[in-house]
mmCIF file of the C-alpha atoms, coordinates in Angstrom:
data_MODEL
# 
_entry.id   MODEL 
# 
loop_
_atom_site.group_PDB 
_atom_site.id 
_atom_site.type_symbol 
_atom_site.label_atom_id 
_atom_site.label_alt_id 
_atom_site.label_comp_id 
_atom_site.label_asym_id 
_atom_site.label_entity_id 
_atom_site.label_seq_id 
_atom_site.pdbx_PDB_ins_code 
_atom_site.Cartn_x 
_atom_site.Cartn_y 
_atom_site.Cartn_z 
_atom_site.occupancy 
_atom_site.B_iso_or_equiv 
_atom_site.pdbx_formal_charge 
_atom_site.auth_seq_id 
_atom_site.auth_comp_id 
_atom_site.auth_asym_id 
_atom_site.auth_atom_id 
_atom_site.pdbx_PDB_model_num 
ATOM 1   C CA . MET A 1 1   ? 91.582  102.059 100.948 1.00 0.00 ? 1   MET A CA 1 
ATOM 2   C CA . LYS A 1 2   ? 88.897  103.010 97.985  1.00 0.00 ? 2   LYS A CA 1 
ATOM 3   C CA . SER A 1 3   ? 85.904  102.217 100.111 1.00 0.00 ? 3   SER A CA 1 
ATOM 4   C CA . LYS A 1 4   ? 87.321  103.696 103.194 1.00 0.00 ? 4   LYS A CA 1 
ATOM 5   C CA . LEU A 1 5   ? 88.257  106.884 101.720 1.00 0.00 ? 5   LEU A CA 1 
ATOM 6   C CA . SER A 1 6   ? 84.899  107.261 100.251 1.00 0.00 ? 6   SER A CA 1 
ATOM 7   C CA . ALA A 1 7   ? 83.343  106.772 103.421 1.00 0.00 ? 7   ALA A CA 1 
ATOM 8   C CA . LEU A 1 8   ? 85.374  109.415 105.093 1.00 0.00 ? 8   LEU A CA 1 
ATOM 9   C CA . VAL A 1 9   ? 84.574  112.081 102.494 1.00 0.00 ? 9   VAL A CA 1 
ATOM 10  C CA . ALA A 1 10  ? 81.000  111.043 103.140 1.00 0.00 ? 10  ALA A CA 1 
ATOM 11  C CA . GLN A 1 11  ? 81.406  111.681 106.968 1.00 0.00 ? 11  GLN A CA 1 
ATOM 12  C CA . ALA A 1 12  ? 83.085  114.941 106.152 1.00 0.00 ? 12  ALA A CA 1 
ATOM 13  C CA . ARG A 1 13  ? 80.190  115.865 103.527 1.00 0.00 ? 13  ARG A CA 1 
ATOM 14  C CA . GLY A 1 14  ? 77.924  115.411 106.687 1.00 0.00 ? 14  GLY A CA 1 
ATOM 15  C CA . GLY A 1 15  ? 79.762  117.934 109.046 1.00 0.00 ? 15  GLY A CA 1 
ATOM 16  C CA . ARG A 1 16  ? 82.370  116.132 110.461 1.00 0.00 ? 16  ARG A CA 1 
ATOM 17  C CA . VAL A 1 17  ? 86.020  116.336 110.969 1.00 0.00 ? 17  VAL A CA 1 
ATOM 18  C CA . VAL A 1 18  ? 87.527  112.854 110.344 1.00 0.00 ? 18  VAL A CA 1 
ATOM 19  C CA . ARG A 1 19  ? 91.318  111.972 110.424 1.00 0.00 ? 19  ARG A CA 1 
ATOM 20  C CA . THR A 1 20  ? 93.201  108.521 109.445 1.00 0.00 ? 20  THR A CA 1 
ATOM 21  C CA . PRO A 1 21  ? 95.891  107.014 111.184 1.00 0.00 ? 21  PRO A CA 1 
ATOM 22  C CA . PHE A 1 22  ? 99.330  107.203 109.630 1.00 0.00 ? 22  PHE A CA 1 
ATOM 23  C CA . VAL A 1 23  ? 98.884  105.549 106.234 1.00 0.00 ? 23  VAL A CA 1 
ATOM 24  C CA . ASP A 1 24  ? 101.378 105.281 103.141 1.00 0.00 ? 24  ASP A CA 1 
ATOM 25  C CA . GLY A 1 25  ? 100.749 108.459 101.286 1.00 0.00 ? 25  GLY A CA 1 
ATOM 26  C CA . ASP A 1 26  ? 101.066 106.521 98.040  1.00 0.00 ? 26  ASP A CA 1 
ATOM 27  C CA . ASP A 1 27  ? 97.686  104.515 98.958  1.00 0.00 ? 27  ASP A CA 1 
ATOM 28  C CA . ILE A 1 28  ? 95.738  107.690 98.833  1.00 0.00 ? 28  ILE A CA 1 
ATOM 29  C CA . ASP A 1 29  ? 93.822  108.472 95.756  1.00 0.00 ? 29  ASP A CA 1 
ATOM 30  C CA . ARG A 1 30  ? 93.267  112.183 95.577  1.00 0.00 ? 30  ARG A CA 1 
ATOM 31  C CA . ARG A 1 31  ? 90.609  112.028 92.703  1.00 0.00 ? 31  ARG A CA 1 
ATOM 32  C CA . LEU A 1 32  ? 88.525  110.454 95.334  1.00 0.00 ? 32  LEU A CA 1 
ATOM 33  C CA . LEU A 1 33  ? 88.791  113.528 97.783  1.00 0.00 ? 33  LEU A CA 1 
ATOM 34  C CA . GLN A 1 34  ? 87.559  116.045 94.974  1.00 0.00 ? 34  GLN A CA 1 
ATOM 35  C CA . ASP A 1 35  ? 84.302  117.102 96.516  1.00 0.00 ? 35  ASP A CA 1 
ATOM 36  C CA . ASP A 1 36  ? 83.100  120.863 96.316  1.00 0.00 ? 36  ASP A CA 1 
ATOM 37  C CA . ASP A 1 37  ? 81.778  120.474 99.955  1.00 0.00 ? 37  ASP A CA 1 
ATOM 38  C CA . VAL A 1 38  ? 84.884  118.798 101.235 1.00 0.00 ? 38  VAL A CA 1 
ATOM 39  C CA . ARG A 1 39  ? 88.474  120.057 102.113 1.00 0.00 ? 39  ARG A CA 1 
ATOM 40  C CA . PHE A 1 40  ? 91.458  117.928 103.265 1.00 0.00 ? 40  PHE A CA 1 
ATOM 41  C CA . VAL A 1 41  ? 94.817  117.952 104.586 1.00 0.00 ? 41  VAL A CA 1 
ATOM 42  C CA . ILE A 1 42  ? 97.460  115.468 104.142 1.00 0.00 ? 42  ILE A CA 1 
ATOM 43  C CA . ALA A 1 43  ? 100.450 115.749 106.386 1.00 0.00 ? 43  ALA A CA 1 
ATOM 44  C CA . GLY A 1 44  ? 103.366 113.489 107.486 1.00 0.00 ? 44  GLY A CA 1 
ATOM 45  C CA . GLY A 1 45  ? 105.455 116.121 109.153 1.00 0.00 ? 45  GLY A CA 1 
ATOM 46  C CA . PHE A 1 46  ? 107.977 116.065 106.365 1.00 0.00 ? 46  PHE A CA 1 
ATOM 47  C CA . PRO A 1 47  ? 107.729 117.665 102.787 1.00 0.00 ? 47  PRO A CA 1 
ATOM 48  C CA . ASP A 1 48  ? 108.185 114.347 101.200 1.00 0.00 ? 48  ASP A CA 1 
ATOM 49  C CA . ALA A 1 49  ? 106.771 112.142 103.941 1.00 0.00 ? 49  ALA A CA 1 
ATOM 50  C CA . ARG A 1 50  ? 106.106 108.467 103.214 1.00 0.00 ? 50  ARG A CA 1 
ATOM 51  C CA . ARG A 1 51  ? 103.703 107.743 105.976 1.00 0.00 ? 51  ARG A CA 1 
ATOM 52  C CA . VAL A 1 52  ? 100.805 110.728 106.171 1.00 0.00 ? 52  VAL A CA 1 
ATOM 53  C CA . VAL A 1 53  ? 97.854  111.296 107.841 1.00 0.00 ? 53  VAL A CA 1 
ATOM 54  C CA . LEU A 1 54  ? 94.593  112.320 105.947 1.00 0.00 ? 54  LEU A CA 1 
ATOM 55  C CA . THR A 1 55  ? 92.269  114.814 107.719 1.00 0.00 ? 55  THR A CA 1 
ATOM 56  C CA . LEU A 1 56  ? 89.000  115.636 105.696 1.00 0.00 ? 56  LEU A CA 1 
ATOM 57  C CA . HIS A 1 57  ? 86.355  118.390 106.946 1.00 0.00 ? 57  HIS A CA 1 
ATOM 58  C CA . PRO A 1 58  ? 83.356  120.264 105.764 1.00 0.00 ? 58  PRO A CA 1 
ATOM 59  C CA . ALA A 1 59  ? 83.945  123.256 103.573 1.00 0.00 ? 59  ALA A CA 1 
ATOM 60  C CA . HIS A 1 60  ? 82.414  125.895 105.710 1.00 0.00 ? 60  HIS A CA 1 
ATOM 61  C CA . ILE A 1 61  ? 85.269  125.149 108.251 1.00 0.00 ? 61  ILE A CA 1 
ATOM 62  C CA . PRO A 1 62  ? 88.158  127.185 106.887 1.00 0.00 ? 62  PRO A CA 1 
ATOM 63  C CA . GLU A 1 63  ? 91.056  125.360 108.551 1.00 0.00 ? 63  GLU A CA 1 
ATOM 64  C CA . VAL A 1 64  ? 91.816  122.344 110.646 1.00 0.00 ? 64  VAL A CA 1 
ATOM 65  C CA . ASP A 1 65  ? 94.909  121.058 112.364 1.00 0.00 ? 65  ASP A CA 1 
ATOM 66  C CA . SER A 1 66  ? 96.790  118.199 110.690 1.00 0.00 ? 66  SER A CA 1 
ATOM 67  C CA . GLY A 1 67  ? 97.032  116.287 114.089 1.00 0.00 ? 67  GLY A CA 1 
ATOM 68  C CA . VAL A 1 68  ? 100.908 115.649 113.326 1.00 0.00 ? 68  VAL A CA 1 
ATOM 69  C CA . THR A 1 69  ? 103.556 116.536 115.410 1.00 0.00 ? 69  THR A CA 1 
ATOM 70  C CA . VAL A 1 70  ? 107.487 116.330 114.915 1.00 0.00 ? 70  VAL A CA 1 
ATOM 71  C CA . LEU A 1 71  ? 109.780 115.560 117.806 1.00 0.00 ? 71  LEU A CA 1 
ATOM 72  C CA . ARG A 1 72  ? 113.443 116.196 118.055 1.00 0.00 ? 72  ARG A CA 1 
ATOM 73  C CA . VAL A 1 73  ? 114.812 113.309 120.127 1.00 0.00 ? 73  VAL A CA 1 
ATOM 74  C CA . THR A 1 74  ? 118.533 114.121 121.109 1.00 0.00 ? 74  THR A CA 1 
ATOM 75  C CA . PRO A 1 75  ? 120.340 111.130 123.075 1.00 0.00 ? 75  PRO A CA 1 
ATOM 76  C CA . GLY A 1 76  ? 122.572 112.214 125.650 1.00 0.00 ? 76  GLY A CA 1 
ATOM 77  C CA . PRO A 1 77  ? 126.576 111.239 126.143 1.00 0.00 ? 77  PRO A CA 1 
ATOM 78  C CA . GLY A 1 78  ? 127.295 107.789 124.794 1.00 0.00 ? 78  GLY A CA 1 
ATOM 79  C CA . PRO A 1 79  ? 128.303 105.739 121.702 1.00 0.00 ? 79  PRO A CA 1 
ATOM 80  C CA . ALA A 1 80  ? 126.494 107.602 118.654 1.00 0.00 ? 80  ALA A CA 1 
ATOM 81  C CA . TRP A 1 81  ? 123.395 105.832 117.285 1.00 0.00 ? 81  TRP A CA 1 
ATOM 82  C CA . ASP A 1 82  ? 122.633 105.721 113.641 1.00 0.00 ? 82  ASP A CA 1 
ATOM 83  C CA . LEU A 1 83  ? 119.000 105.496 112.341 1.00 0.00 ? 83  LEU A CA 1 
ATOM 84  C CA . GLN A 1 84  ? 118.648 101.773 112.777 1.00 0.00 ? 84  GLN A CA 1 
ATOM 85  C CA . ASP A 1 85  ? 119.818 101.864 116.666 1.00 0.00 ? 85  ASP A CA 1 
ATOM 86  C CA . PHE A 1 86  ? 117.400 104.799 117.269 1.00 0.00 ? 86  PHE A CA 1 
ATOM 87  C CA . THR A 1 87  ? 114.734 102.862 115.475 1.00 0.00 ? 87  THR A CA 1 
ATOM 88  C CA . VAL A 1 88  ? 115.116 99.682  117.678 1.00 0.00 ? 88  VAL A CA 1 
ATOM 89  C CA . HIS A 1 89  ? 115.004 101.688 120.776 1.00 0.00 ? 89  HIS A CA 1 
ATOM 90  C CA . LEU A 1 90  ? 111.979 103.344 119.673 1.00 0.00 ? 90  LEU A CA 1 
ATOM 91  C CA . ARG A 1 91  ? 109.964 99.989  118.806 1.00 0.00 ? 91  ARG A CA 1 
ATOM 92  C CA . ARG A 1 92  ? 110.844 98.865  122.236 1.00 0.00 ? 92  ARG A CA 1 
ATOM 93  C CA . LEU A 1 93  ? 108.563 101.689 123.649 1.00 0.00 ? 93  LEU A CA 1 
ATOM 94  C CA . GLU A 1 94  ? 105.610 99.475  122.226 1.00 0.00 ? 94  GLU A CA 1 
ATOM 95  C CA . LEU A 1 95  ? 103.758 102.656 120.738 1.00 0.00 ? 95  LEU A CA 1 
ATOM 96  C CA . PRO A 1 96  ? 100.894 102.041 118.162 1.00 0.00 ? 96  PRO A CA 1 
ATOM 97  C CA . GLU A 1 97  ? 102.470 101.700 114.930 1.00 0.00 ? 97  GLU A CA 1 
ATOM 98  C CA . ASP A 1 98  ? 99.657  103.742 113.297 1.00 0.00 ? 98  ASP A CA 1 
ATOM 99  C CA . ALA A 1 99  ? 100.524 106.566 115.533 1.00 0.00 ? 99  ALA A CA 1 
ATOM 100 C CA . VAL A 1 100 ? 104.084 106.734 114.664 1.00 0.00 ? 100 VAL A CA 1 
ATOM 101 C CA . GLY A 1 101 ? 105.224 108.159 111.117 1.00 0.00 ? 101 GLY A CA 1 
ATOM 102 C CA . ASP A 1 102 ? 108.470 108.846 109.371 1.00 0.00 ? 102 ASP A CA 1 
ATOM 103 C CA . VAL A 1 103 ? 111.698 108.934 111.347 1.00 0.00 ? 103 VAL A CA 1 
ATOM 104 C CA . ARG A 1 104 ? 114.788 110.748 110.422 1.00 0.00 ? 104 ARG A CA 1 
ATOM 105 C CA . GLU A 1 105 ? 118.352 111.392 111.493 1.00 0.00 ? 105 GLU A CA 1 
ATOM 106 C CA . GLU A 1 106 ? 119.575 114.837 112.008 1.00 0.00 ? 106 GLU A CA 1 
ATOM 107 C CA . ARG A 1 107 ? 122.982 115.973 111.590 1.00 0.00 ? 107 ARG A CA 1 
ATOM 108 C CA . GLY A 1 108 ? 124.619 116.226 115.096 1.00 0.00 ? 108 GLY A CA 1 
ATOM 109 C CA . GLY A 1 109 ? 123.242 112.591 116.364 1.00 0.00 ? 109 GLY A CA 1 
ATOM 110 C CA . ALA A 1 110 ? 119.560 113.976 116.936 1.00 0.00 ? 110 ALA A CA 1 
ATOM 111 C CA . PHE A 1 111 ? 116.501 112.238 115.512 1.00 0.00 ? 111 PHE A CA 1 
ATOM 112 C CA . LEU A 1 112 ? 113.226 113.611 114.158 1.00 0.00 ? 112 LEU A CA 1 
ATOM 113 C CA . VAL A 1 113 ? 109.842 111.405 114.869 1.00 0.00 ? 113 VAL A CA 1 
ATOM 114 C CA . ALA A 1 114 ? 106.403 112.523 113.328 1.00 0.00 ? 114 ALA A CA 1 
ATOM 115 C CA . ALA A 1 115 ? 103.807 111.287 115.849 1.00 0.00 ? 115 ALA A CA 1 
ATOM 116 C CA . THR A 1 116 ? 100.217 111.557 116.759 1.00 0.00 ? 116 THR A CA 1 
ATOM 117 C CA . GLY A 1 117 ? 98.046  111.693 119.791 1.00 0.00 ? 117 GLY A CA 1 
ATOM 118 C CA . LYS A 1 118 ? 99.006  109.268 122.777 1.00 0.00 ? 118 LYS A CA 1 
ATOM 119 C CA . ALA A 1 119 ? 102.153 108.345 120.555 1.00 0.00 ? 119 ALA A CA 1 
ATOM 120 C CA . ALA A 1 120 ? 103.158 112.097 120.533 1.00 0.00 ? 120 ALA A CA 1 
ATOM 121 C CA . SER A 1 121 ? 102.631 112.694 124.343 1.00 0.00 ? 121 SER A CA 1 
ATOM 122 C CA . ALA A 1 122 ? 104.640 109.770 125.217 1.00 0.00 ? 122 ALA A CA 1 
ATOM 123 C CA . LEU A 1 123 ? 107.603 110.775 123.096 1.00 0.00 ? 123 LEU A CA 1 
ATOM 124 C CA . GLU A 1 124 ? 107.243 114.235 124.345 1.00 0.00 ? 124 GLU A CA 1 
ATOM 125 C CA . ALA A 1 125 ? 107.517 112.789 128.090 1.00 0.00 ? 125 ALA A CA 1 
ATOM 126 C CA . LEU A 1 126 ? 110.495 110.846 127.345 1.00 0.00 ? 126 LEU A CA 1 
ATOM 127 C CA . THR A 1 127 ? 113.609 111.371 129.464 1.00 0.00 ? 127 THR A CA 1 
ATOM 128 C CA . GLU A 1 128 ? 115.419 108.080 128.780 1.00 0.00 ? 128 GLU A CA 1 
ATOM 129 C CA . LEU A 1 129 ? 115.375 105.854 125.801 1.00 0.00 ? 129 LEU A CA 1 
ATOM 130 C CA . GLY A 1 130 ? 117.547 102.754 125.480 1.00 0.00 ? 130 GLY A CA 1 
ATOM 131 C CA . GLY A 1 131 ? 119.230 103.123 128.739 1.00 0.00 ? 131 GLY A CA 1 
ATOM 132 C CA . ARG A 1 132 ? 120.331 106.789 127.949 1.00 0.00 ? 132 ARG A CA 1 
ATOM 133 C CA . GLU A 1 133 ? 119.231 110.179 128.655 1.00 0.00 ? 133 GLU A CA 1 
ATOM 134 C CA . VAL A 1 134 ? 117.394 112.027 125.999 1.00 0.00 ? 134 VAL A CA 1 
ATOM 135 C CA . GLU A 1 135 ? 116.063 115.639 125.318 1.00 0.00 ? 135 GLU A CA 1 
ATOM 136 C CA . VAL A 1 136 ? 113.046 115.980 123.489 1.00 0.00 ? 136 VAL A CA 1 
ATOM 137 C CA . GLU A 1 137 ? 111.724 119.235 122.164 1.00 0.00 ? 137 GLU A CA 1 
ATOM 138 C CA . GLU A 1 138 ? 108.585 119.633 119.624 1.00 0.00 ? 138 GLU A CA 1 
ATOM 139 C CA . VAL A 1 139 ? 109.730 121.002 116.210 1.00 0.00 ? 139 VAL A CA 1 
ATOM 140 C CA . GLY A 1 140 ? 106.296 121.439 114.573 1.00 0.00 ? 140 GLY A CA 1 
ATOM 141 C CA . GLU A 1 141 ? 104.113 119.597 112.454 1.00 0.00 ? 141 GLU A CA 1 
ATOM 142 C CA . THR A 1 142 ? 106.234 120.410 109.290 1.00 0.00 ? 142 THR A CA 1 
ATOM 143 C CA . ALA A 1 143 ? 109.785 119.631 109.829 1.00 0.00 ? 143 ALA A CA 1 
ATOM 144 C CA . GLY A 1 144 ? 112.359 120.846 107.375 1.00 0.00 ? 144 GLY A CA 1 
ATOM 145 C CA . ARG A 1 145 ? 113.342 124.409 105.830 1.00 0.00 ? 145 ARG A CA 1 
ATOM 146 C CA . GLY A 1 146 ? 109.624 125.279 105.951 1.00 0.00 ? 146 GLY A CA 1 
ATOM 147 C CA . SER A 1 147 ? 107.236 126.402 103.166 1.00 0.00 ? 147 SER A CA 1 
ATOM 148 C CA . LYS A 1 148 ? 106.586 129.325 101.028 1.00 0.00 ? 148 LYS A CA 1 
ATOM 149 C CA . THR A 1 149 ? 103.969 130.660 98.682  1.00 0.00 ? 149 THR A CA 1 
ATOM 150 C CA . ARG A 1 150 ? 105.248 131.439 95.229  1.00 0.00 ? 150 ARG A CA 1 
ATOM 151 C CA . GLU A 1 151 ? 103.474 132.880 92.054  1.00 0.00 ? 151 GLU A CA 1 
ATOM 152 C CA . VAL A 1 152 ? 105.423 131.949 89.058  1.00 0.00 ? 152 VAL A CA 1 
ATOM 153 C CA . VAL A 1 153 ? 104.526 132.633 85.320  1.00 0.00 ? 153 VAL A CA 1 
ATOM 154 C CA . VAL A 1 154 ? 104.852 129.215 83.256  1.00 0.00 ? 154 VAL A CA 1 
ATOM 155 C CA . PRO A 1 155 ? 103.828 128.483 79.572  1.00 0.00 ? 155 PRO A CA 1 
ATOM 156 C CA . SER A 1 156 ? 101.723 125.388 80.241  1.00 0.00 ? 156 SER A CA 1 
ATOM 157 C CA . MET A 1 157 ? 100.722 123.145 83.214  1.00 0.00 ? 157 MET A CA 1 
ATOM 158 C CA . ARG A 1 158 ? 102.986 120.419 82.391  1.00 0.00 ? 158 ARG A CA 1 
ATOM 159 C CA . VAL A 1 159 ? 104.281 118.517 85.120  1.00 0.00 ? 159 VAL A CA 1 
ATOM 160 C CA . ASP A 1 160 ? 108.264 119.259 84.128  1.00 0.00 ? 160 ASP A CA 1 
ATOM 161 C CA . VAL A 1 161 ? 107.365 123.370 83.478  1.00 0.00 ? 161 VAL A CA 1 
ATOM 162 C CA . VAL A 1 162 ? 105.609 123.630 86.596  1.00 0.00 ? 162 VAL A CA 1 
ATOM 163 C CA . GLY A 1 163 ? 107.991 121.757 88.777  1.00 0.00 ? 163 GLY A CA 1 
ATOM 164 C CA . ALA A 1 164 ? 110.983 123.219 87.530  1.00 0.00 ? 164 ALA A CA 1 
ATOM 165 C CA . LYS A 1 165 ? 109.666 126.509 87.771  1.00 0.00 ? 165 LYS A CA 1 
ATOM 166 C CA . GLY A 1 166 ? 108.320 126.059 91.297  1.00 0.00 ? 166 GLY A CA 1 
ATOM 167 C CA . PHE A 1 167 ? 111.637 124.479 92.347  1.00 0.00 ? 167 PHE A CA 1 
ATOM 168 C CA . GLY A 1 168 ? 113.632 126.903 90.716  1.00 0.00 ? 168 GLY A CA 1 
ATOM 169 C CA . VAL A 1 169 ? 115.833 124.333 88.968  1.00 0.00 ? 169 VAL A CA 1 
ATOM 170 C CA . SER A 1 170 ? 116.554 123.736 85.198  1.00 0.00 ? 170 SER A CA 1 
ATOM 171 C CA . ARG A 1 171 ? 113.977 121.947 83.388  1.00 0.00 ? 171 ARG A CA 1 
ATOM 172 C CA . ALA A 1 172 ? 116.520 119.376 82.276  1.00 0.00 ? 172 ALA A CA 1 
ATOM 173 C CA . TYR A 1 173 ? 117.560 118.851 85.783  1.00 0.00 ? 173 TYR A CA 1 
ATOM 174 C CA . PHE A 1 174 ? 114.038 118.142 86.793  1.00 0.00 ? 174 PHE A CA 1 
ATOM 175 C CA . GLN A 1 175 ? 113.474 115.836 83.838  1.00 0.00 ? 175 GLN A CA 1 
ATOM 176 C CA . GLN A 1 176 ? 116.472 113.540 85.062  1.00 0.00 ? 176 GLN A CA 1 
ATOM 177 C CA . GLY A 1 177 ? 114.290 113.485 88.246  1.00 0.00 ? 177 GLY A CA 1 
ATOM 178 C CA . ILE A 1 178 ? 111.184 112.298 86.643  1.00 0.00 ? 178 ILE A CA 1 
ATOM 179 C CA . ASP A 1 179 ? 113.336 109.981 84.513  1.00 0.00 ? 179 ASP A CA 1 
ATOM 180 C CA . GLY A 1 180 ? 114.799 108.291 87.652  1.00 0.00 ? 180 GLY A CA 1 
ATOM 181 C CA . GLY A 1 181 ? 111.102 107.721 89.223  1.00 0.00 ? 181 GLY A CA 1 
ATOM 182 C CA . LYS A 1 182 ? 112.024 110.550 92.016  1.00 0.00 ? 182 LYS A CA 1 
ATOM 183 C CA . VAL A 1 183 ? 109.035 112.805 90.949  1.00 0.00 ? 183 VAL A CA 1 
ATOM 184 C CA . ARG A 1 184 ? 105.625 111.721 92.109  1.00 0.00 ? 184 ARG A CA 1 
ATOM 185 C CA . LEU A 1 185 ? 102.178 113.442 91.286  1.00 0.00 ? 185 LEU A CA 1 
ATOM 186 C CA . ASN A 1 186 ? 99.668  112.771 93.892  1.00 0.00 ? 186 ASN A CA 1 
ATOM 187 C CA . GLY A 1 187 ? 101.514 109.817 95.377  1.00 0.00 ? 187 GLY A CA 1 
ATOM 188 C CA . ALA A 1 188 ? 101.894 108.260 91.887  1.00 0.00 ? 188 ALA A CA 1 
ATOM 189 C CA . PRO A 1 189 ? 105.098 108.201 89.648  1.00 0.00 ? 189 PRO A CA 1 
ATOM 190 C CA . ALA A 1 190 ? 104.644 111.466 87.329  1.00 0.00 ? 190 ALA A CA 1 
ATOM 191 C CA . ARG A 1 191 ? 104.998 111.759 83.810  1.00 0.00 ? 191 ARG A CA 1 
ATOM 192 C CA . ALA A 1 192 ? 106.573 114.934 82.300  1.00 0.00 ? 192 ALA A CA 1 
ATOM 193 C CA . SER A 1 193 ? 103.659 115.625 79.981  1.00 0.00 ? 193 SER A CA 1 
ATOM 194 C CA . SER A 1 194 ? 101.023 114.873 82.428  1.00 0.00 ? 194 SER A CA 1 
ATOM 195 C CA . ASP A 1 195 ? 99.074  118.354 83.653  1.00 0.00 ? 195 ASP A CA 1 
ATOM 196 C CA . ILE A 1 196 ? 98.986  119.529 86.905  1.00 0.00 ? 196 ILE A CA 1 
ATOM 197 C CA . LYS A 1 197 ? 95.993  121.211 88.446  1.00 0.00 ? 197 LYS A CA 1 
ATOM 198 C CA . GLU A 1 198 ? 94.486  123.035 91.540  1.00 0.00 ? 198 GLU A CA 1 
ATOM 199 C CA . GLY A 1 199 ? 94.539  120.883 94.599  1.00 0.00 ? 199 GLY A CA 1 
ATOM 200 C CA . ASP A 1 200 ? 97.142  118.510 93.066  1.00 0.00 ? 200 ASP A CA 1 
ATOM 201 C CA . SER A 1 201 ? 100.588 117.893 94.846  1.00 0.00 ? 201 SER A CA 1 
ATOM 202 C CA . LEU A 1 202 ? 103.979 117.215 93.284  1.00 0.00 ? 202 LEU A CA 1 
ATOM 203 C CA . SER A 1 203 ? 106.649 116.020 95.319  1.00 0.00 ? 203 SER A CA 1 
ATOM 204 C CA . ALA A 1 204 ? 110.377 115.150 94.142  1.00 0.00 ? 204 ALA A CA 1 
ATOM 205 C CA . GLU A 1 205 ? 113.060 113.699 96.211  1.00 0.00 ? 205 GLU A CA 1 
ATOM 206 C CA . GLY A 1 206 ? 115.573 115.971 97.494  1.00 0.00 ? 206 GLY A CA 1 
ATOM 207 C CA . LEU A 1 207 ? 113.614 119.061 96.570  1.00 0.00 ? 207 LEU A CA 1 
ATOM 208 C CA . GLY A 1 208 ? 110.482 118.942 98.641  1.00 0.00 ? 208 GLY A CA 1 
ATOM 209 C CA . ARG A 1 209 ? 106.812 119.326 97.300  1.00 0.00 ? 209 ARG A CA 1 
ATOM 210 C CA . ILE A 1 210 ? 104.790 121.605 95.670  1.00 0.00 ? 210 ILE A CA 1 
ATOM 211 C CA . ASP A 1 211 ? 100.996 122.004 96.374  1.00 0.00 ? 211 ASP A CA 1 
ATOM 212 C CA . PHE A 1 212 ? 99.338  123.677 93.372  1.00 0.00 ? 212 PHE A CA 1 
ATOM 213 C CA . LYS A 1 213 ? 96.924  126.370 94.849  1.00 0.00 ? 213 LYS A CA 1 
ATOM 214 C CA . ARG A 1 214 ? 95.334  128.130 91.888  1.00 0.00 ? 214 ARG A CA 1 
ATOM 215 C CA . VAL A 1 215 ? 95.716  129.946 88.505  1.00 0.00 ? 215 VAL A CA 1 
ATOM 216 C CA . VAL A 1 216 ? 96.058  133.456 89.244  1.00 0.00 ? 216 VAL A CA 1 
ATOM 217 C CA . ASN A 1 217 ? 95.360  135.047 85.666  1.00 0.00 ? 217 ASN A CA 1 
ATOM 218 C CA . GLU A 1 218 ? 96.349  134.497 82.088  1.00 0.00 ? 218 GLU A CA 1 
ATOM 219 C CA . THR A 1 219 ? 98.883  136.703 80.839  1.00 0.00 ? 219 THR A CA 1 
ATOM 220 C CA . ARG A 1 220 ? 98.761  138.424 77.482  1.00 0.00 ? 220 ARG A CA 1 
ATOM 221 C CA . ARG A 1 221 ? 101.178 136.213 75.677  1.00 0.00 ? 221 ARG A CA 1 
ATOM 222 C CA . GLY A 1 222 ? 99.075  133.210 76.865  1.00 0.00 ? 222 GLY A CA 1 
ATOM 223 C CA . ASN A 1 223 ? 101.044 132.280 79.740  1.00 0.00 ? 223 ASN A CA 1 
ATOM 224 C CA . PHE A 1 224 ? 99.604  131.432 83.197  1.00 0.00 ? 224 PHE A CA 1 
ATOM 225 C CA . LYS A 1 225 ? 100.823 133.073 86.418  1.00 0.00 ? 225 LYS A CA 1 
ATOM 226 C CA . VAL A 1 226 ? 99.840  130.023 89.191  1.00 0.00 ? 226 VAL A CA 1 
ATOM 227 C CA . GLU A 1 227 ? 100.303 130.226 93.049  1.00 0.00 ? 227 GLU A CA 1 
ATOM 228 C CA . LEU A 1 228 ? 102.106 127.246 94.493  1.00 0.00 ? 228 LEU A CA 1 
ATOM 229 C CA . GLU A 1 229 ? 102.993 126.710 98.094  1.00 0.00 ? 229 GLU A CA 1 
ATOM 230 C CA . VAL A 1 230 ? 106.689 125.155 97.913  1.00 0.00 ? 230 VAL A CA 1 
ATOM 231 C CA . HIS A 1 231 ? 107.720 123.151 101.013 1.00 0.00 ? 231 HIS A CA 1 
ATOM 232 C CA . ARG A 1 232 ? 111.403 122.387 101.427 1.00 0.00 ? 232 ARG A CA 1 
# 
């Protein structure tokens, strides 16, 4: 993956918009993506997605689409399906595996599927699955409760401090998540004492994801006002 990432960065630096298929988010070493001439987007359709798509583009292009679509598939009348049932029927469609990301179950018997390209188009056109009628609707490229940009004041850039403040939970509660291996910094298990910086991503199981945007300023008391994008 390391050599592939380096090649993608070089292509983006050369003026191209390049995109991977779905890959395991833990396999992406964000340190290799730090380049003043390149910007990147990592998206999986869900704030805590395991499988994600990486898009890189030249810095002079202000924004690009992530290429990920999330579709809600609602089965018609019949016996209730669990996630395993739905996944079995989904695999029988023989969609390209690297074009389908995470699959989630919703309350009420519906399912959410992250997909790209032709797989997304095929799912959107579905009227039947597993011998049952289904209704399919696009719900966007970021499922969940949405994202919100927040400015918070923190005494340090430690993961436990910024994470607790960003998610609005106690530091002790957030520490429990770190100790339980439920918090990740740029895809790797996070340590409480690690520093978080611009461009880093901090995810916490059950809470969502924080993208560290920038340090706004330093206060007179030596604290820092930081801008975070919080995805829940």
